[in-house]
C-alpha positions, 0 to 999 in steps of 0.5 A, a space after each residue: 529565055 533568060 535575057 531578050 533575044 538581043 541581048 543574049 546575041 550581045 552576048 554571044 557576040 561578046 563572047 567570040 569577040 573574047 575568044 579571038 585573042 590570044 589570051 582566050 584562045 591561043 591565037 590571034 583570030 583578029 591579026 588584021 582588017 581581013 579577020 576584023 571583016 570575017 567577025 563582023 559578016 560571021 554575026 551579020 552586024 548592020 549599017 558596017 561601012 568600010 573598015 580601017 585600021 583604027 576600026 580595028 585598033 578599036 575592036 582589040 582595044 574593047 576585047 582586052 576590056 569586055 575580057 577584064 569584065 569577065 575576070 572581075 571579081 566581083 559585082 562593083 570591079 564588072 559595074 566600074 568595068 561596063 560603066 567606063 566602056 558604055 560610058 565613052 559610047 553616044 548613046 542613040 538608043 532606038 527601034 529597028 526591025 532591019 534583016 528580017 528580025 523583028 524589033 530590037 533595041 540598038 543602042 548605037 547611031 545608025 552608020 556608027 563604027 563597028 567599036 562604038 557597035 560593039 561597045 554600045 550593044 555588048 556594054 549594054 548586054 553585060 549591064 543587063 547580066 549585072 543588074 539581074 544579078 547574074 554575073 556569075 553567069 559570066 565564066 572562064 572554061 572549066 578546061 584547064 587546058 582552056 582560057 576561053 569564056 563563055 556565058 551560061 544561059 542553061 536554066 540551072 546554071 550548070 554550063 562548065 565549059 566553052 564546048 561540050 563538042 571539044 573541051 566538055 568532051 575531052 574533061 568527060 573522057 578523061 573522067 570516065 577513063 580516070 574512074 576506069 583506072 581505079 578500077 
């Protein structure tokens, strides 16, 4: 494990959030409150109340801002974007062990809106990645027809595709067929 469990969980959340957008996946998956509720339930967010249109607008804005971190060309650009996101949060770090999870840190106040939850936890997870000198682990899928993002948590930094069952398999099959044609 490169990062703590809760940091890796927050990184998975931010990747999934970015990949719900049309810019990454070709179709909008958070088109309304129903999509946002499904996202919140899929990631088992704690202490999230009734979702509103304001929550949806904030999450859509954060999605674009998080995507800009993955597209940042260098560390100073990524740092500026991350600092902007986490700087807007009323951070109230505290230890918690809710829902049968072991002790971990939340950076948002209990009962905070979902946008603040995402900005705090996902923003801090991205900050940890950059602070560890691991910005190159934040990537875009290398498949030519895919714009989804990923976090490469492999030990030797070899992950190239957003999903080995789809993009990875498709690219390996294409390479195999090209080799067979060359024979």
